Every structure is written in C-alpha cells, then in structure tokens.
C-alpha positions, 0 to 999 in steps of 0.5 A: 147859075150854080150846079144845084140848079143844074141838078134840079133841072136835070132831075125834073127832065129825067122824071118827066121823061120817065113818066112820059115814056110810061104814059105813051106806052100805056096809051099805045097798048091801050089802042090809042094811036099805037104807032104814033105813041111808040115813036114819040116815046123814043126821044123821051126814052133816050132822055130817060136813059141818059138822065138815069145814068147822070143821076146814078153818077151824080154828074150833070151837064148843061147840054142835057138840060138845054136840049131837054128843055128844047126837045120837051117843048117842041114835042109837046107843041107839035105832038098832035100834028105829028101823031096824026101824021105818023098814024096816017103814014102807017094806016 
C-alpha cells in the first residue's frame, strides 16, 4: 500500500479518536457513568495526541494505524461490559 493510504487511515483514526474523546467527556459530565466514560476516554485521548502530532508533522507510521484499528475495535466490542465493570468498581 502506498503512503497516501497510510495518511488517510491515520487521519480517520485521529478524527474518530478526537470525536470519541469529546463524546465520552460530554457523557461523563452529563451524569452517564462518569468514571467509566472518563477512564475509557484515556486510550482515545492518547491516540488523539499522537495522531495530532503525526498530522502536524505530516509523518505517519503503520504501527499507529494497525494498533489504532485493533484498539478501536476492541474498545467498541467490549465497551458495555467494561463500562459496567468500571462503574461497579467505583460504586
């Protein structure tokens, strides 16, 4: 694959992560499982920061794309179970 595919995939992961961080923060401060939402926003925040730096420098890496796809898939698949477990732990 060419570097243009890598740039597109990295930008999608970056913008998705950025959107998801905002969504989780709004949900947490809206009273919807605040601890779970804030904790589950941390990996997305990390990917937003890394992706923002990559976007700023216009240098992309396949590890970011591969790990991003795996992380997003795993978090979305197990999100409900983890949210209930985290919120149960803090309450």
